[in-house]
C-alpha positions, 0 to 999 in steps of 0.5 A: 575236288571242285574244279571250275567251281567258285569259292565264296564266303557269304555273311548271313545275319548270324554266321559266315557260310563257306561254299562252292558254286558251279554250273548253270541252270536251276539252283540246287543246294547241297548240305552235308552231314557229320563229321564232314564238310561240303567236300562230301559231294565231290564225286557228284557235284560236277555232274550235277553242275551240268544241269544245275547251278550247284551250291555246296555249303558248309553248315554253320559250325562245320568246315570253314563256316563260322562257329557262332555261340550255341546259347544256353538253349543251344538255339544257335545250332538248332536246325531252324537257325542253320536252315535260316543261314542257307535261305539267306545264302541262296537269296544273296546268290539270287535264288529265292526258290531252289531244289535242296538235297541234304545228307545226315545232319544236312538232311535234318537242316533241309527237313526244317528248312522245308517246314519253315520256308516251304515257299523256298523249296521246289523239290527235296531229297533227304539221304539216310535219315528218318526224322529226329523226333521219330528216332528219339521216340523209338530209341531202345537199347539197339538204337542207342548202341548203334547211334551212341554218338547221339548220346555221347556228343550231347553231354554237358560241360565240355566232356565230349569236346575234351575227349574228342580233342585228345584224338580227333582223327581217331574218332573221325576215322572210327565214324567214317568206318563204322557208318560205311560198308567198307567204302573207299573214301577219297584221300583228298576228301578225308584230308579235308575232313581231318583238317576241319575236325582238328579245330577245337571250335569245330568239335564244340560247334558240332557237339552243339548241333547234337545238343540242339538235336536232343533239345530245342529241335525236338520242341520245334518238331513236336510243334509240327506233328500232324502238319504236312508240306506239299513239296515233292520228296525223294528219300534214299537210304543205305540198306547196310546202314545202322539206323534208317533200315529199322524204320518204315522209311517211306511211311514215316516221311509220308506223314510229313510229305504226302508226295514221297518216293524213294528206296534203299541203295546197297551201301552204308550211310555215305551214299554219295561217296559209297555209290556215287553213280547210283546216287547221282542217277536217282537224284537226276531222275527226281530233280529233272521231273 
């Protein structure tokens, strides 16, 4: 899926991060979401690599990246810790400042990276999220039903891990189908998601990601309320999605990034796979400014 890209594994201070790198030009880091891997970028990475040095990485806990312990407070899967991995990766590759695009959980890591390391981020694009803090503050029956996995995956004592481990591929396909708008997923990409999602260590690590999102991440987010970061931001979301269209998306993000623009695309949650040409066009126009 990434012909012409180099495959690397870079050791950070706390994890080993699997990635692919290709192209030439200004550096661009791509971060994936749940329940996927860096493979989610396969439809647009080669085209981006015509203009940028593209790095598509697996987040810690996902894909072929390592799965360090979360710790009692789940800090090991805080977006702060996951963002620090990616800063170290890009520095190891020789990039102290880079453009950053994140989808879903990767977008939450990108949000935290921009706040913790604003000097590192030249431009930022977030795909199909609103801030974690705002989601929990607005949660009602409708939101809790549509995003049930946020509350299922955070349950303690290995409950979701044991249940998911019984039929991991069933859950994976239900999530891909539920969040898309009847999209076609490339079989090779789906096979990669299945391979990684069968690993019990991945199931545990990804639950830890959500547990952190409902605990330590909120502490970090609350500490930043009222703070703004002067990084150009593009926000794209799926008009047919379950969650994001319920919010004033640009208004919410404008409270954190004054230089914000963007809009909805006629698809579900998986923009880069459902509407790759349209997503690519939006990203190229923004990143090329």
